[in-house]
Short mmCIF file of the C-alpha atoms (twelve columns), coordinates in Angstrom:
data_MODEL
# 
_entry.id   MODEL 
# 
loop_
_atom_site.group_PDB 
_atom_site.id 
_atom_site.type_symbol 
_atom_site.label_atom_id 
_atom_site.label_alt_id 
_atom_site.label_comp_id 
_atom_site.label_asym_id 
_atom_site.label_seq_id 
_atom_site.Cartn_x 
_atom_site.Cartn_y 
_atom_site.Cartn_z 
_atom_site.pdbx_PDB_model_num 
ATOM 1   C CA . MET A 1   0.000   0.000  0.000   1 
ATOM 2   C CA . LYS A 2   1.299   3.455  -0.952  1 
ATOM 3   C CA . GLU A 3   0.892   6.684  1.049   1 
ATOM 4   C CA . ASN A 4   -0.943  8.572  -1.726  1 
ATOM 5   C CA . LEU A 5   -4.331  7.937  -3.288  1 
ATOM 6   C CA . LEU A 6   -6.039  8.954  -6.526  1 
ATOM 7   C CA . ILE A 7   -9.848  8.840  -6.694  1 
ATOM 8   C CA . THR A 8   -11.513 9.667  -9.987  1 
ATOM 9   C CA . PRO A 9   -14.847 9.153  -11.752 1 
ATOM 10  C CA . LEU A 10  -14.729 6.688  -14.601 1 
ATOM 11  C CA . GLY A 11  -16.594 6.482  -17.895 1 
ATOM 12  C CA . ASN A 12  -15.992 4.970  -21.296 1 
ATOM 13  C CA . LYS A 13  -14.214 8.093  -22.568 1 
ATOM 14  C CA . SER A 14  -12.071 8.635  -19.471 1 
ATOM 15  C CA . LEU A 15  -8.363  9.357  -19.860 1 
ATOM 16  C CA . SER A 16  -7.615  7.740  -16.503 1 
ATOM 17  C CA . HIS A 17  -5.984  4.636  -18.008 1 
ATOM 18  C CA . ALA A 18  -2.953  6.786  -18.888 1 
ATOM 19  C CA . TRP A 19  -2.365  7.797  -15.271 1 
ATOM 20  C CA . VAL A 20  -1.557  4.469  -13.650 1 
ATOM 21  C CA . SER A 21  1.375   2.084  -13.996 1 
ATOM 22  C CA . GLU A 22  3.916   0.244  -11.901 1 
ATOM 23  C CA . LYS A 23  5.785   3.575  -11.704 1 
ATOM 24  C CA . SER A 24  2.922   5.308  -9.860  1 
ATOM 25  C CA . ASN A 25  3.684   6.495  -6.318  1 
ATOM 26  C CA . PHE A 26  -0.038  6.289  -5.512  1 
ATOM 27  C CA . ASP A 27  -2.890  3.824  -5.268  1 
ATOM 28  C CA . SER A 28  -5.938  4.392  -7.480  1 
ATOM 29  C CA . ILE A 29  -9.689  4.067  -7.076  1 
ATOM 30  C CA . PHE A 30  -12.084 4.428  -10.020 1 
ATOM 31  C CA . ILE A 31  -15.792 5.057  -9.477  1 
ATOM 32  C CA . CYS A 32  -17.921 4.337  -12.565 1 
ATOM 33  C CA . TYR A 33  -20.617 6.881  -13.365 1 
ATOM 34  C CA . GLU A 34  -21.840 4.851  -16.331 1 
ATOM 35  C CA . ASP A 35  -21.775 1.227  -17.476 1 
ATOM 36  C CA . LEU A 36  -18.392 0.377  -18.968 1 
ATOM 37  C CA . THR A 37  -17.980 -1.565 -22.164 1 
ATOM 38  C CA . LYS A 38  -16.531 -5.039 -21.730 1 
ATOM 39  C CA . ASP A 39  -13.159 -3.948 -23.129 1 
ATOM 40  C CA . ASN A 40  -12.968 -0.907 -20.858 1 
ATOM 41  C CA . LYS A 41  -13.915 -2.959 -17.819 1 
ATOM 42  C CA . ILE A 42  -11.084 -5.392 -18.565 1 
ATOM 43  C CA . LYS A 43  -8.649  -2.517 -19.177 1 
ATOM 44  C CA . TYR A 44  -9.330  -0.858 -15.830 1 
ATOM 45  C CA . LEU A 45  -9.434  -4.075 -13.837 1 
ATOM 46  C CA . ASN A 46  -5.962  -4.780 -15.217 1 
ATOM 47  C CA . LEU A 47  -4.824  -1.466 -13.726 1 
ATOM 48  C CA . THR A 48  -6.468  -1.882 -10.324 1 
ATOM 49  C CA . SER A 49  -8.993  -4.100 -8.601  1 
ATOM 50  C CA . GLN A 50  -10.510 -0.996 -7.023  1 
ATOM 51  C CA . VAL A 51  -13.243 -0.209 -9.552  1 
ATOM 52  C CA . TYR A 52  -16.593 0.680  -7.989  1 
ATOM 53  C CA . GLU A 53  -20.063 1.409  -9.296  1 
ATOM 54  C CA . GLY A 54  -21.865 4.673  -8.590  1 
ATOM 55  C CA . ARG A 55  -24.084 7.308  -10.107 1 
ATOM 56  C CA . GLY A 56  -23.944 11.046 -9.566  1 
ATOM 57  C CA . SER A 57  -21.476 13.908 -9.862  1 
ATOM 58  C CA . LYS A 58  -17.769 13.487 -9.140  1 
ATOM 59  C CA . PHE A 59  -17.779 14.925 -5.651  1 
ATOM 60  C CA . GLN A 60  -21.015 13.213 -4.666  1 
ATOM 61  C CA . LEU A 61  -19.469 9.885  -5.666  1 
ATOM 62  C CA . VAL A 62  -16.282 10.644 -3.757  1 
ATOM 63  C CA . LYS A 63  -18.155 11.714 -0.619  1 
ATOM 64  C CA . SER A 64  -20.170 8.513  -0.630  1 
ATOM 65  C CA . PHE A 65  -17.001 6.472  -1.060  1 
ATOM 66  C CA . ILE A 66  -15.241 8.263  1.807   1 
ATOM 67  C CA . GLU A 67  -18.188 7.789  4.143   1 
ATOM 68  C CA . ASN A 68  -18.272 4.066  3.388   1 
ATOM 69  C CA . ASN A 69  -14.486 3.560  3.503   1 
ATOM 70  C CA . LYS A 70  -13.195 5.804  6.302   1 
ATOM 71  C CA . GLU A 71  -10.723 3.229  7.574   1 
ATOM 72  C CA . LEU A 72  -9.145  2.940  4.133   1 
ATOM 73  C CA . ILE A 73  -9.020  6.697  3.488   1 
ATOM 74  C CA . ASN A 74  -7.355  7.332  6.850   1 
ATOM 75  C CA . LYS A 75  -4.345  5.270  5.749   1 
ATOM 76  C CA . TYR A 76  -3.333  7.803  3.090   1 
ATOM 77  C CA . LYS A 77  -1.432  11.061 3.347   1 
ATOM 78  C CA . PHE A 78  -2.618  12.857 0.207   1 
ATOM 79  C CA . ILE A 79  -5.693  12.283 -1.957  1 
ATOM 80  C CA . TRP A 80  -6.033  13.639 -5.507  1 
ATOM 81  C CA . ILE A 81  -9.514  13.955 -7.069  1 
ATOM 82  C CA . PRO A 82  -9.175  14.879 -10.771 1 
ATOM 83  C CA . ASP A 83  -11.808 15.008 -13.489 1 
ATOM 84  C CA . ASP A 84  -11.463 12.135 -15.932 1 
ATOM 85  C CA . ASP A 85  -10.829 14.375 -18.976 1 
ATOM 86  C CA . ILE A 86  -7.446  15.579 -17.739 1 
ATOM 87  C CA . ALA A 87  -4.312  14.772 -19.743 1 
ATOM 88  C CA . ILE A 88  -1.248  14.460 -17.517 1 
ATOM 89  C CA . SER A 89  1.752   12.130 -17.294 1 
ATOM 90  C CA . ILE A 90  2.376   9.613  -14.545 1 
ATOM 91  C CA . ASN A 91  5.672   11.364 -13.752 1 
ATOM 92  C CA . ASP A 92  3.853   14.663 -13.269 1 
ATOM 93  C CA . ILE A 93  1.293   13.040 -10.984 1 
ATOM 94  C CA . ASN A 94  4.121   11.534 -8.935  1 
ATOM 95  C CA . THR A 95  5.712   14.994 -8.738  1 
ATOM 96  C CA . LEU A 96  2.371   16.476 -7.677  1 
ATOM 97  C CA . TYR A 97  2.237   14.249 -4.613  1 
ATOM 98  C CA . LYS A 98  5.909   14.816 -3.795  1 
ATOM 99  C CA . THR A 99  5.556   18.603 -4.024  1 
ATOM 100 C CA . ALA A 100 2.450   18.584 -1.833  1 
ATOM 101 C CA . ASN A 101 4.417   16.628 0.743   1 
ATOM 102 C CA . ASP A 102 7.594   18.729 0.459   1 
ATOM 103 C CA . PHE A 103 5.675   21.966 1.036   1 
ATOM 104 C CA . GLN A 104 3.098   20.426 3.411   1 
ATOM 105 C CA . LEU A 105 0.159   21.793 1.422   1 
ATOM 106 C CA . ASP A 106 -3.496  21.505 2.440   1 
ATOM 107 C CA . ILE A 107 -4.913  21.844 -1.084  1 
ATOM 108 C CA . CYS A 108 -3.093  22.146 -4.379  1 
ATOM 109 C CA . SER A 109 -3.422  21.468 -8.075  1 
ATOM 110 C CA . PRO A 110 -1.279  21.412 -11.186 1 
ATOM 111 C CA . SER A 111 -1.541  24.492 -13.350 1 
ATOM 112 C CA . MET A 112 -3.810  24.014 -16.340 1 
ATOM 113 C CA . ASN A 113 -3.901  24.692 -20.062 1 
ATOM 114 C CA . GLY A 114 -6.335  23.624 -22.747 1 
ATOM 115 C CA . PHE A 115 -9.940  24.526 -21.940 1 
ATOM 116 C CA . THR A 116 -9.800  26.658 -18.783 1 
ATOM 117 C CA . SER A 117 -12.175 28.871 -16.833 1 
ATOM 118 C CA . HIS A 118 -9.891  30.841 -14.497 1 
ATOM 119 C CA . THR A 119 -6.739  32.663 -15.570 1 
ATOM 120 C CA . ILE A 120 -5.174  32.103 -12.137 1 
ATOM 121 C CA . THR A 121 -4.873  28.406 -12.994 1 
ATOM 122 C CA . ASN A 122 -2.845  29.016 -16.173 1 
ATOM 123 C CA . PRO A 123 0.866   28.083 -15.889 1 
ATOM 124 C CA . ILE A 124 3.523   30.735 -15.285 1 
ATOM 125 C CA . LYS A 125 6.904   29.769 -16.680 1 
ATOM 126 C CA . GLY A 126 9.790   29.677 -14.216 1 
ATOM 127 C CA . ASN A 127 7.665   29.182 -11.094 1 
ATOM 128 C CA . VAL A 128 7.637   26.148 -8.855  1 
ATOM 129 C CA . LEU A 129 4.316   27.152 -7.308  1 
ATOM 130 C CA . ARG A 130 2.104   30.035 -6.269  1 
ATOM 131 C CA . TYR A 131 0.409   30.246 -2.886  1 
ATOM 132 C CA . THR A 132 -3.169  31.270 -3.644  1 
ATOM 133 C CA . SER A 133 -6.654  31.617 -2.175  1 
ATOM 134 C CA . PHE A 134 -8.125  29.415 -4.909  1 
ATOM 135 C CA . VAL A 135 -7.680  25.932 -6.395  1 
ATOM 136 C CA . GLU A 136 -10.256 24.938 -8.992  1 
ATOM 137 C CA . VAL A 137 -12.571 21.931 -8.560  1 
ATOM 138 C CA . THR A 138 -11.227 20.263 -11.722 1 
ATOM 139 C CA . ALA A 139 -8.320  18.485 -10.031 1 
ATOM 140 C CA . PRO A 140 -7.737  19.369 -6.365  1 
ATOM 141 C CA . LEU A 141 -5.305  17.409 -4.244  1 
ATOM 142 C CA . PHE A 142 -6.028  17.370 -0.501  1 
ATOM 143 C CA . SER A 143 -3.968  16.431 2.491   1 
ATOM 144 C CA . LEU A 144 -5.830  13.838 4.532   1 
ATOM 145 C CA . GLU A 145 -6.410  16.385 7.282   1 
ATOM 146 C CA . SER A 146 -7.926  18.964 4.944   1 
ATOM 147 C CA . LEU A 147 -10.014 16.339 3.131   1 
ATOM 148 C CA . LEU A 148 -11.576 15.205 6.395   1 
ATOM 149 C CA . LYS A 149 -12.388 18.830 7.209   1 
ATOM 150 C CA . LEU A 150 -13.934 19.534 3.817   1 
ATOM 151 C CA . TYR A 151 -15.537 16.444 2.300   1 
ATOM 152 C CA . HIS A 152 -18.840 17.237 4.038   1 
ATOM 153 C CA . SER A 153 -19.205 19.948 1.366   1 
ATOM 154 C CA . PHE A 154 -18.945 17.532 -1.574  1 
ATOM 155 C CA . ASP A 155 -22.724 17.295 -1.946  1 
ATOM 156 C CA . PHE A 156 -23.609 20.928 -1.217  1 
ATOM 157 C CA . ASN A 157 -24.914 21.085 -4.787  1 
ATOM 158 C CA . ASP A 158 -24.975 19.028 -7.990  1 
ATOM 159 C CA . SER A 159 -22.549 21.012 -10.128 1 
ATOM 160 C CA . SER A 160 -19.744 21.610 -7.565  1 
ATOM 161 C CA . TRP A 161 -19.706 25.300 -8.533  1 
ATOM 162 C CA . GLY A 162 -18.565 27.366 -5.574  1 
ATOM 163 C CA . PHE A 163 -16.820 24.518 -3.755  1 
ATOM 164 C CA . ASP A 164 -13.445 26.013 -4.692  1 
ATOM 165 C CA . HIS A 165 -14.440 29.230 -2.898  1 
ATOM 166 C CA . TYR A 166 -15.860 27.417 0.124   1 
ATOM 167 C CA . TRP A 167 -12.758 25.277 0.793   1 
ATOM 168 C CA . PRO A 168 -10.212 28.086 1.397   1 
ATOM 169 C CA . PHE A 169 -12.882 30.015 3.315   1 
ATOM 170 C CA . LYS A 170 -13.464 27.012 5.583   1 
ATOM 171 C CA . LEU A 171 -9.707  26.620 6.130   1 
ATOM 172 C CA . GLY A 172 -9.370  30.302 7.049   1 
ATOM 173 C CA . TYR A 173 -7.482  31.421 3.924   1 
ATOM 174 C CA . PRO A 174 -4.022  30.192 4.971   1 
ATOM 175 C CA . LYS A 175 -1.261  32.085 3.157   1 
ATOM 176 C CA . ASN A 176 1.090   29.126 2.602   1 
ATOM 177 C CA . LYS A 177 -1.070  26.006 2.470   1 
ATOM 178 C CA . ILE A 178 -3.055  26.351 -0.788  1 
ATOM 179 C CA . ALA A 179 -1.150  26.404 -4.057  1 
ATOM 180 C CA . ILE A 180 -1.153  26.089 -7.830  1 
ATOM 181 C CA . LEU A 181 1.906   24.171 -9.013  1 
ATOM 182 C CA . ASP A 182 3.326   25.882 -12.094 1 
ATOM 183 C CA . LYS A 183 6.080   23.314 -12.581 1 
ATOM 184 C CA . ILE A 184 3.370   20.728 -13.316 1 
ATOM 185 C CA . THR A 185 0.843   21.408 -16.072 1 
ATOM 186 C CA . MET A 186 -2.207  19.338 -16.921 1 
ATOM 187 C CA . THR A 187 -4.401  19.789 -19.989 1 
ATOM 188 C CA . HIS A 188 -8.179  20.047 -19.697 1 
ATOM 189 C CA . THR A 189 -9.234  18.344 -22.916 1 
ATOM 190 C CA . ASN A 190 -12.963 19.136 -23.068 1 
ATOM 191 C CA . PRO A 191 -14.634 22.518 -23.587 1 
ATOM 192 C CA . VAL A 192 -15.885 24.285 -20.482 1 
ATOM 193 C CA . GLY A 193 -19.607 24.951 -20.162 1 
ATOM 194 C CA . GLY A 194 -21.372 21.963 -21.606 1 
ATOM 195 C CA . ASN A 195 -24.989 20.980 -21.280 1 
ATOM 196 C CA . TYR A 196 -26.211 22.433 -17.999 1 
ATOM 197 C CA . ASP A 197 -29.685 21.012 -18.568 1 
ATOM 198 C CA . ARG A 198 -28.522 17.867 -16.776 1 
ATOM 199 C CA . PHE A 199 -28.550 19.825 -13.502 1 
ATOM 200 C CA . PRO A 200 -31.835 20.502 -11.656 1 
ATOM 201 C CA . THR A 201 -30.608 24.050 -10.993 1 
ATOM 202 C CA . HIS A 202 -28.245 26.086 -13.167 1 
ATOM 203 C CA . PRO A 203 -24.695 25.951 -11.744 1 
ATOM 204 C CA . SER A 204 -24.423 29.741 -11.497 1 
ATOM 205 C CA . ILE A 205 -27.499 29.802 -9.277  1 
ATOM 206 C CA . GLU A 206 -26.089 26.954 -7.165  1 
ATOM 207 C CA . MET A 207 -22.864 28.882 -6.660  1 
ATOM 208 C CA . ASP A 208 -24.672 32.107 -5.747  1 
ATOM 209 C CA . GLU A 209 -26.752 30.209 -3.201  1 
ATOM 210 C CA . LEU A 210 -23.664 28.625 -1.634  1 
ATOM 211 C CA . LEU A 211 -21.736 31.893 -1.434  1 
ATOM 212 C CA . THR A 212 -24.734 33.707 0.016   1 
ATOM 213 C CA . LYS A 213 -25.419 31.005 2.609   1 
ATOM 214 C CA . TYR A 214 -21.891 31.213 4.016   1 
ATOM 215 C CA . ASN A 215 -21.352 34.927 3.310   1 
ATOM 216 C CA . ILE A 216 -18.292 34.190 1.165   1 
ATOM 217 C CA . ASN A 217 -16.595 36.857 -0.913  1 
ATOM 218 C CA . PRO A 218 -15.172 34.895 -3.873  1 
ATOM 219 C CA . ILE A 219 -11.533 35.883 -4.158  1 
ATOM 220 C CA . LYS A 220 -8.829  34.507 -6.434  1 
ATOM 221 C CA . GLU A 221 -5.630  35.955 -5.051  1 
ATOM 222 C CA . THR A 222 -1.958  35.046 -5.327  1 
ATOM 223 C CA . TYR A 223 -0.193  35.589 -2.015  1 
ATOM 224 C CA . SER A 224 3.390   34.723 -2.935  1 
ATOM 225 C CA . THR A 225 5.461   32.792 -5.460  1 
ATOM 226 C CA . ILE A 226 8.244   30.235 -5.195  1 
ATOM 227 C CA . CYS A 227 10.566  30.095 -8.201  1 
# 
């Protein structure tokens, strides 16, 4: 058993098969949000025996898994929860966990190119990382301690919009514990802003309701940089 864990949703078009090999410094758990084809089921079971069934959004699936597997989760030091349309190398994922450990981060994420929503997540050449007040929901990595403080929020709404403002707020906006890692870049391969009709309530309304409920001022600030 390794000290790091990756939990990700899994569908037939997921890129997750490219993330795991004997070189990985992490264990992996896949949670299916749709029925896999026979070939895909075989492919993922060859990567890990930890393939579970579930239906719902990414964070809803992860919350349910945590609640039903607390003893397992408590054995890990860092837990990464990426979307399944992220392109990133195994070496970069290994470096992600190592950097989080080296700097003792509460929440962090690789920088991101491709289809992005927030300029603060775009990579800045020459940096190791930036300490920020914001890490997007696309691919956050949590320390075990911060995950246990925050996973109650994973079903606040269906879209997950606003979670990335709630998490630093709940942690008290620490100035050196939340970071975007510029030396690691992932690519978001799908366009942002797809079919929102699948949600009972529009994501922008869900976010406004969450921010209003907790009186959160949504800030995306860089506190300092390490080069």
